[in-house]
C-alpha positions as CSV (number, residue, x, y, z in Angstrom):
1,M,43.9,82.7,114.7
2,T,40.2,81.1,114.2
3,D,38.5,81.5,111.0
4,D,35.8,83.7,112.9
5,A,38.6,86.1,114.2
6,V,39.9,86.5,110.7
7,R,36.3,87.6,109.4
8,D,35.9,89.7,112.3
9,L,39.3,91.7,111.3
10,M,38.2,91.8,107.6
11,M,35.0,93.4,108.5
12,S,35.9,95.9,111.1
13,P,34.7,99.3,110.5
14,G,37.7,100.6,112.1
15,D,40.1,103.2,110.9
16,V,42.1,101.2,108.6
17,L,39.0,100.2,106.7
18,A,37.7,103.6,106.8
19,G,40.7,104.7,104.8
20,L,40.2,102.1,102.1
21,P,40.1,103.4,98.5
22,D,36.5,103.9,97.1
23,H,36.7,100.9,94.6
24,V,37.9,98.4,97.2
25,P,34.8,96.3,98.8
26,S,35.0,96.2,102.5
27,E,34.3,92.4,102.4
28,L,37.9,92.2,100.6
29,A,39.8,94.1,103.2
30,C,41.9,92.8,105.7
31,E,42.7,94.8,108.4
32,F,45.5,93.0,109.9
33,D,49.2,93.0,108.6
34,I,49.5,89.8,107.0
35,W,53.4,90.1,107.3
36,A,53.0,90.6,111.1
37,E,50.8,87.7,111.3
38,I,53.3,85.4,109.4
39,S,56.3,86.9,111.6
40,A,54.2,85.9,114.8
41,A,54.0,82.3,113.7
42,G,57.8,81.6,114.0
43,I,59.1,78.2,112.9
44,G,55.4,77.6,111.6
45,A,55.1,80.7,109.2
46,H,54.8,79.0,106.0
47,Q,51.9,76.9,107.5
48,R,50.2,79.9,108.7
49,A,50.5,81.6,105.2
50,A,49.0,78.3,103.7
51,Q,46.1,79.0,106.1
52,F,45.1,82.1,104.3
53,H,43.7,80.2,101.3
54,Q,41.0,79.0,103.6
55,Q,40.4,81.9,105.8
56,L,40.5,84.8,103.3
57,P,39.4,85.4,99.8
58,P,41.2,84.2,96.5
59,I,42.2,87.8,96.3
60,F,41.9,90.3,99.1
61,Y,43.3,93.7,99.9
62,V,45.8,95.0,102.7
63,P,45.6,98.6,103.5
64,R,49.1,98.1,105.1
65,L,52.1,95.8,104.7
66,G,54.6,96.7,107.1
67,Y,55.8,100.4,106.1
68,L,54.7,99.8,102.6
69,P,51.1,101.1,101.4
70,G,48.1,99.4,100.9
71,A,48.1,96.5,98.1
72,W,46.0,93.8,96.4
73,V,47.0,90.2,97.5
74,P,46.4,87.4,95.0
75,Q,46.5,83.9,96.5
76,K,46.0,81.6,93.3
77,A,48.8,80.6,91.5
78,E,46.6,80.9,88.2
79,D,45.9,84.6,89.1
80,L,49.5,85.1,90.0
81,R,50.9,83.5,86.6
82,R,48.6,85.6,84.7
83,I,49.6,88.8,86.5
84,L,53.3,88.0,86.1
85,Q,52.9,87.4,82.2
86,D,51.0,90.6,81.4
87,T,53.5,93.0,81.9
88,D,51.5,95.6,80.0
89,T,48.8,95.8,82.7
90,F,51.0,94.7,85.7
91,S,54.3,96.8,85.5
92,S,57.4,96.6,87.2
93,Q,58.5,100.3,86.8
94,N,59.4,101.9,90.1
95,T,58.6,98.8,92.5
96,M,61.8,99.1,94.4
97,P,62.5,102.0,96.8
98,F,66.4,102.4,96.8
99,A,66.8,105.1,94.3
100,Q,63.7,107.1,95.5
101,M,65.4,106.8,99.1
102,L,68.2,109.0,97.9
103,G,65.8,111.2,95.9
104,E,67.2,109.7,92.4
105,H,66.0,108.2,89.4
106,W,68.4,105.1,88.5
107,R,66.4,101.5,88.2
108,L,67.4,98.2,89.4
109,I,68.2,96.6,85.9
110,P,66.5,94.7,84.3
111,L,64.0,94.4,87.5
112,E,62.3,97.4,87.0
113,M,61.8,97.3,83.5
114,D,59.0,95.9,81.4
115,P,59.2,94.4,78.1
116,P,60.4,95.2,75.3
117,E,63.0,97.4,76.9
118,H,63.4,94.8,79.8
119,T,64.3,92.3,76.9
120,K,67.4,93.8,75.6
121,Y,68.9,94.3,79.1
122,R,68.0,91.0,80.5
123,A,69.9,89.4,77.6
124,L,73.2,90.8,78.7
125,I,72.8,89.5,82.3
126,N,71.5,86.0,81.0
127,T,75.1,85.7,79.3
128,L,76.7,86.0,82.8
129,L,74.6,83.8,84.8
130,S,73.8,80.9,82.3
131,P,73.8,77.3,83.3
132,K,77.4,76.9,81.6
133,K,78.7,79.9,83.5
134,V,77.6,78.8,86.8
135,A,79.0,75.2,86.0
136,A,82.2,76.7,85.5
137,I,82.3,77.9,89.2
138,D,81.4,74.6,90.7
139,D,84.6,73.9,92.2
140,S,84.7,77.3,93.7
141,I,81.1,76.9,95.0
142,S,82.4,73.5,96.7
143,Q,85.3,74.8,98.3
144,H,84.1,77.6,100.0
145,A,81.0,75.4,101.4
146,S,83.7,73.1,102.4
147,N,85.7,75.6,104.2
148,L,82.9,76.9,106.0
149,I,81.9,73.4,107.1
150,N,85.0,72.2,108.0
151,A,85.7,75.4,110.4
152,L,82.6,74.6,112.6
153,V,82.0,70.8,112.6
154,A,84.3,69.9,115.4
155,N,82.5,72.6,117.6
156,K,79.2,70.3,117.6
157,R,77.0,73.6,117.4
158,C,77.0,76.4,115.5
159,N,74.6,79.6,114.7
160,F,73.7,78.9,111.3
161,N,73.1,81.9,110.1
162,Q,76.5,83.4,111.1
163,A,78.6,80.5,110.6
164,F,77.3,79.4,107.3
165,A,74.0,80.8,105.5
166,D,75.2,84.4,105.4
167,Q,78.9,83.8,104.5
168,F,78.2,81.1,101.6
169,P,76.5,83.2,99.2
170,T,78.2,86.2,99.9
171,L,81.6,84.5,99.0
172,I,80.1,83.2,95.8
173,F,78.9,86.5,95.1
174,L,82.4,88.1,95.4
175,R,83.8,85.5,93.4
176,L,81.5,85.9,90.8
177,M,82.0,89.8,90.9
178,G,85.7,89.2,90.9
179,W,86.2,91.3,94.1
180,P,88.2,90.3,97.3
181,E,86.8,87.9,99.6
182,S,88.0,90.1,102.3
183,E,84.8,92.4,101.8
184,A,82.5,89.6,103.0
185,P,81.9,91.0,106.5
186,R,81.1,94.6,105.0
187,F,78.5,92.9,102.5
188,V,77.0,90.6,105.4
189,K,76.5,94.1,107.2
190,W,74.7,95.9,104.5
191,T,72.8,93.1,103.7
192,H,71.5,92.8,107.3
193,T,70.6,96.2,107.4
194,L,68.6,96.4,104.2
195,V,66.5,93.2,104.8
196,K,66.1,93.6,108.8
197,S,66.3,97.0,109.9
198,Q,63.2,99.0,110.7
199,D,65.2,102.2,111.0
200,M,64.7,104.1,107.7
201,Q,67.8,106.1,108.6
202,E,69.8,103.0,108.9
203,V,68.6,101.5,105.5
204,V,69.0,104.8,103.7
205,G,72.4,105.0,105.2
206,A,73.2,101.5,104.0
207,V,72.0,102.3,100.5
208,V,74.4,105.1,100.3
209,Q,77.1,103.2,101.3
210,I,76.4,100.2,98.9
211,K,76.0,102.9,96.0
212,S,79.4,104.6,96.8
213,Y,81.1,101.1,97.0
214,L,79.6,100.0,93.6
215,Q,80.3,103.3,91.8
216,Q,84.0,102.9,93.1
217,K,84.1,99.5,91.8
218,I,82.7,100.4,88.4
219,E,85.5,103.5,88.3
220,Q,88.2,101.2,88.9
221,S,87.1,98.5,86.5
222,R,87.0,101.3,83.9
223,I,90.3,102.7,84.7
224,N,91.8,99.2,85.0
225,P,89.6,96.9,82.9
226,V,89.5,93.3,84.1
227,D,87.6,90.1,83.1
228,D,85.1,90.2,85.8
229,F,81.5,91.4,85.9
230,T,82.0,95.1,85.8
231,G,84.5,94.6,83.2
232,Y,81.8,92.5,81.2
233,L,78.9,95.6,81.6
234,L,81.6,98.2,80.7
235,A,82.5,96.3,77.6
236,S,78.6,95.9,76.5
237,E,76.3,98.0,74.5
238,I,72.6,98.7,74.5
239,D,71.3,99.9,70.9
240,G,74.9,100.6,69.7
241,R,75.9,102.5,72.8
242,P,77.7,102.0,75.8
243,L,75.8,101.7,79.4
244,T,75.3,104.9,81.1
245,D,76.6,105.2,84.7
246,D,73.0,104.7,86.0
247,E,72.6,101.8,84.2
248,L,75.7,100.2,85.4
249,L,74.7,101.2,88.9
250,G,71.5,99.5,88.6
251,F,72.8,96.3,87.2
252,C,75.3,95.9,90.0
253,F,72.7,96.9,92.7
254,L,70.3,94.2,91.6
255,V,73.2,91.9,91.4
256,F,74.2,92.5,95.0
257,I,70.5,92.4,96.5
258,G,69.5,89.3,94.4
259,G,72.6,87.1,95.1
260,L,72.9,87.4,98.9
261,D,69.9,87.4,101.2
262,T,67.7,85.3,98.8
263,V,70.0,82.1,99.1
264,A,70.9,82.8,102.8
265,S,67.3,83.1,103.6
266,S,66.4,80.0,101.6
267,L,69.2,77.9,103.4
268,G,67.9,79.0,106.8
269,F,64.4,77.5,106.0
270,H,65.8,74.4,104.2
271,F,68.1,73.3,107.1
272,M,65.7,74.4,109.8
273,H,63.1,71.9,107.9
274,L,65.6,69.3,108.2
275,A,66.6,69.9,111.8
276,L,62.9,69.5,112.7
277,H,62.4,66.4,110.6
278,P,65.1,63.9,111.2
279,E,63.4,61.2,109.1
280,Q,63.8,63.2,106.3
281,Q,67.3,64.3,107.0
282,A,68.2,60.8,107.6
283,D,66.6,59.9,104.2
284,L,68.6,62.4,102.3
285,R,71.7,61.2,104.1
286,A,71.2,57.5,102.7
287,N,70.0,58.5,99.4
288,P,72.1,61.7,98.3
289,D,70.8,61.2,94.9
290,K,67.5,62.7,96.2
291,I,68.9,66.2,96.9
292,P,68.1,67.9,93.6
293,L,64.4,67.1,93.7
294,A,64.5,67.7,97.6
295,V,65.7,71.1,96.8
296,E,62.8,71.9,94.4
297,E,60.2,70.7,97.2
298,L,61.8,72.9,100.1
299,L,62.1,75.8,97.4
300,R,58.3,75.3,96.9
301,A,57.4,74.9,100.5
302,Y,59.2,77.6,102.0
303,S,59.2,80.2,99.1
304,I,60.5,83.6,100.4
305,V,60.1,86.1,97.8
306,N,57.5,88.9,97.6
307,M,57.3,91.4,94.7
308,R,55.0,94.4,93.6
309,R,53.5,95.4,90.4
310,I,51.6,98.7,89.5
311,V,48.5,98.5,87.9
312,T,48.7,100.5,84.5
313,R,45.1,100.3,83.3
314,D,41.6,99.2,85.1
315,V,41.2,95.5,84.8
316,E,39.6,92.5,86.5
317,V,41.4,89.7,88.0
318,G,39.5,86.6,89.7
319,G,36.4,88.6,89.6
320,V,37.8,91.7,91.4
321,R,38.3,95.0,90.0
322,M,41.8,96.5,90.2
323,K,42.2,100.3,89.0
324,A,45.2,102.2,87.6
325,G,48.0,102.9,90.2
326,D,46.8,100.1,92.4
327,V,49.6,98.1,93.8
328,V,49.7,94.3,93.6
329,L,51.6,92.0,95.8
330,I,53.2,88.8,94.3
331,S,53.9,86.7,96.9
332,T,55.6,83.4,95.9
333,E,54.6,81.7,99.4
334,L,51.1,81.9,98.7
335,G,51.2,80.8,95.0
336,N,53.3,77.7,95.7
337,L,50.9,76.8,98.5
338,D,47.9,77.0,96.6
339,P,45.9,73.5,97.0
340,D,44.6,74.2,93.7
341,A,48.3,74.0,92.4
342,F,49.8,71.4,94.4
343,A,48.3,68.4,96.5
344,R,48.7,68.8,100.4
345,P,50.8,72.2,99.8
346,A,51.8,72.9,103.6
347,E,53.3,69.1,103.5
348,V,56.8,68.6,102.6
349,D,57.0,65.4,100.7
350,F,60.1,64.4,98.9
351,E,57.9,61.6,97.3
352,R,55.3,63.4,96.2
353,E,53.3,62.6,92.6
354,D,53.8,66.5,91.5
355,I,56.9,67.0,92.6
356,T,58.6,67.8,89.2
357,K,55.6,70.5,88.7
358,P,57.1,73.9,88.1
359,H,56.6,76.0,91.1
360,M,56.8,79.9,91.5
361,A,60.0,80.2,94.1
362,F,61.9,81.8,91.2
363,S,59.0,83.9,90.0
364,Y,57.2,83.3,86.5
365,G,57.2,84.9,83.1
366,P,59.5,87.3,81.5
367,H,60.9,88.4,85.2
368,R,61.8,84.9,86.4
369,C,65.0,85.0,88.5
370,V,68.0,85.2,86.1
371,G,69.9,83.7,89.0
372,S,68.0,80.6,89.5
373,H,70.9,78.3,88.1
374,L,73.4,79.8,90.4
375,A,70.9,79.6,93.4
376,R,69.8,76.1,92.9
377,R,73.7,75.1,92.5
378,E,74.4,76.7,95.5
379,L,71.6,75.2,97.6
380,R,72.4,71.4,96.4
381,I,76.0,71.9,96.9
382,A,75.4,73.4,100.4
383,L,72.9,70.4,101.4
384,Q,75.0,68.0,99.9
385,L,78.2,68.8,101.6
386,W,76.7,69.5,105.0
387,L,75.0,66.2,105.2
388,E,78.4,64.5,104.2
389,K,80.3,66.3,106.7
390,V,78.0,67.2,109.8
391,P,76.4,64.4,111.8
392,M,72.4,64.4,112.1
393,F,71.7,67.8,113.7
394,R,68.8,69.2,115.3
395,L,67.7,72.6,116.7
396,A,69.4,73.4,120.0
397,D,67.2,73.3,123.1
398,D,68.0,77.1,123.7
399,C,67.3,78.1,120.1
400,Q,64.9,80.8,120.0
401,P,64.4,81.3,116.1
402,I,63.0,84.7,114.7
403,M,61.0,84.9,111.7
404,R,61.2,87.9,109.4
405,A,58.4,88.6,106.9
406,S,59.0,91.2,104.5
407,G,60.2,91.5,100.9
408,V,62.1,88.4,101.4
409,F,61.5,86.0,104.1
410,G,64.0,84.9,106.4
411,M,64.5,82.7,109.6
412,D,67.2,84.4,111.9
413,N,69.2,83.1,115.0
414,L,69.0,79.5,113.9
415,V,71.1,77.5,116.5
416,F,72.0,73.8,115.4
417,E,73.6,71.0,117.5
418,W,75.0,67.6,116.8
419,E,77.0,64.7,118.6
């Protein structure tokens, strides 16, 4: 889409712009759905997102975002960091739809909490997902990756999503939770429904099933305590009291959605990039010591997480006036593709001078992803073992990838081939 076409869409006096909130200037309104635009770009999705920095204002307003209501969209990393750090003005309360879908009031903990309340609950989960705890399951992570790769390598072809990306983090999640690995197919199906379905009845049905499953596991652990994630939460206290049933559910539901699709989606983008760039794939094969920093560069260039914040009081950010009640989209993709934050941001370069510069793939501030240590470990081990066991791989000629832009970006239908 050309700059003129984007400008025309933004300035259109159509129905969408006519319904703008009174305080939103029409010149800051983008009529097209940016997620639909990114999805339509397919394998060039992040490159398309990078173009927004040249084509759209530093902060613009989208009257619609998929099935979500309108929101401000800051693009600059500096503005995003300011927003994420200011939890008094930009609240995380009631930013996820799952409880509301059921007409209930439990929260994803600690995601839907603001400091100082957030701090107490975050401390509980920090202990479970510390670098030391993650390192303790290294052997399990490597074994699951090896088993999956060994099962597919002789076929010289695989649907990467089905054969590896979906399965790997699910098995690690079940190991972490202390639940049977045989549950993996059910968890993969639920995750697919939550992040891919456009049928709200299907999504609500999945939420009901996940909630019921988690409540059963909590009750089983209460009757027969064991040394696992649920047992730890049941033995924990906040302000000298045990966690309530809603708090236990909120913790478990957050770990469920945070531990599955995010890693699976990152794996898809990272491996797709290497399939499309054989010179970089060969470089990592020859120099496996580069893999940790390569993962950081791929996380930056292919960030996937989009969050929302609710404005609690009138405020000005980057010269734009936001009012109490406004919604702000926190796009880690746009922050990491900001040319003022990273040189040549749309280019993946394992030798870039600023490769060690902190990125926003795991967010920023008090809500920085508590599972980042585990995610990094999974991504590094997956890439290392895949490159050791699978010959040079490429996108299959008949592969038709499908880009999914939503709360968590994903690339589906990735088919790889090798000799």
